[in-house]
N, C-alpha and C positions, 0 to 999 in steps of 0.2 A: 738309317740307311749307311753303310760303310763308304768311306769315299777314300782309297789306296793313296790317290794322289796328296790328298791333302794330309793323310798321316805322313806321307813321305815328306812333304814339305816342312811341317812341323817338327820332326826328328832332324831333318838336315840343317835347318835354320839354327839349331843349337850348336852345331859344329862349325858354322862360318864365322870367323873374327868379325866383331864389330868394327864400324868405321868410327874413329875418333873426329876426324874432319877431313874435308875436301875442299881444294879453294874454289872449284867452280864445277859442282856436279851437273847443272843443267848443261853448260857449254859443253862438258865433257861427252854427255848423252847425245847431245847436237851433231857430234861430229858424224854419227852413223844416223840418226834418226830425224834430223831438221829437214832433209831433202833424200829420203831414204832411196828413191829411186836413182839419184845421183850418188850418195854417199855410202851405200851399204856395199862397199867393195872390200876384199881380202884385207888391204892396207890399212883402212881404217877401223876394221873390224878388230884386227890384232892391234891397232892402237889403244882401243877402248876397253877389250876385255882381257882377263888374264888367261892363261892357258888352261886352265881348269877353273870351273865356276859352278853355280846354278842357275840356270835361265829356264823360265817359264813365260810364254807369252799368251798363255790361255789355249792356244793349239797344240803347241808342242813343247817339252821339256828337254833341256840338254846338260850335259855336264863338261863338255870340252870345246874348245874353240875350233878343233877340227870337225866336230860334227855342226856346230851353228853356222860355219861361214858357208857351206852348199844350200844348206837351208835358206838362209838369206839371200845369197845369190839366185836361188830358184824363185824365192817370194818376188825379187825385182823384177825377174822376166815375165811375172804373171800380173803385173800391176803397171798401169800407165803413170800414176803418180801416187806417191804418198808422202805427206807433209806432217810433221809434229809441232806444234808450238806449245812449249813450256808456258804455262800459265800460273805456275806457283811452284815454290820450293819449299819443303818443311824438314826440320830434323829433328830425330828422335834422340834418345840416349844411342841407339846403335845402328840407326839407318837415316837415310834420305829419303824424301816421298817426292817425286815430281807427278804434279796434276798436269795433264796435257790435253790439246783438242788435237784430234788426228782427222785429215780429210785425204781418202782414198777413191781413186779414179781406176777402175777395172772394168774388164768385159766379162760377162758371164753368159754362156749360150748365146752369143751374139747380141747381147743387150749390154749398152753401156750403164755402167753403176756409178753413182757418185754418192759418197756416204760420208757424212760427218759424226764423230763421235767423242766423246770425253772418257778419258780413264785416267790411271795413276799407276807409276812405277817405282817399286819399292828396290833401292839399290844400297848395296855395300861396296867398299872400296878397299882393296889390299895397301900395304905400305907404298907400293909403287904409284898408287892412283888409280889402278885398273878395277874394272867391276868384277867382284866375285859373287856377287848375287844381284839376279836381275828376276824380279817377280813383278809381272803385270797383272792390275785389276782392271778389267776391261770387260765389257758387255758385247761379247762376241754376235750375240744374237741382233742386237741392235745395229752394232757396227759392221757385220757381214752378212751373216747368215739370212736376215731377212730380206736381203738383196738378192738373193739366188734364185732362179727359176726353181719350180716346184718345191724346194726346202721352205723357202720364203713363205709361201703359201701357208704352208703348216705352222711356222715359226709365229707369222701374225695372227693366225687362227686362234693358236693356243694362248698367245699374249691377251687377245681382245676376250677370251672367255675367262679370265682371272679376274 
């Protein structure tokens, strides 16, 4: 089955310069994500991300900071808390990989949801130390969709049948 999003990513990643080094990628990432509800504001987002980049969090894909800021601000409005704890940082020849634990609390159809999930973010930084590539590897079904009324029932049903 053809997946256009995957093909786009594999093409785009070849055009984004590699990161040689960054003094503290985990701390840089934490400026926005450690306590997302408090920290995901326009000032912090502009401090962390370059004006143009590739961003994919498994829900949405963006190429510019002016698209990302309203998305993050809207997300903050729809969650009670979201915290991300960095568990490990690895460096390849081109990228940093941050393995993390995310705790989310939100309300869906009047129901309080508490979700804990593990994921990883692939990052590249420009020469100014700002993020130019942010690709999340995260199970959205486990961390989000399975908790939603109606949709969650079908997600859990499919998983149990595999």
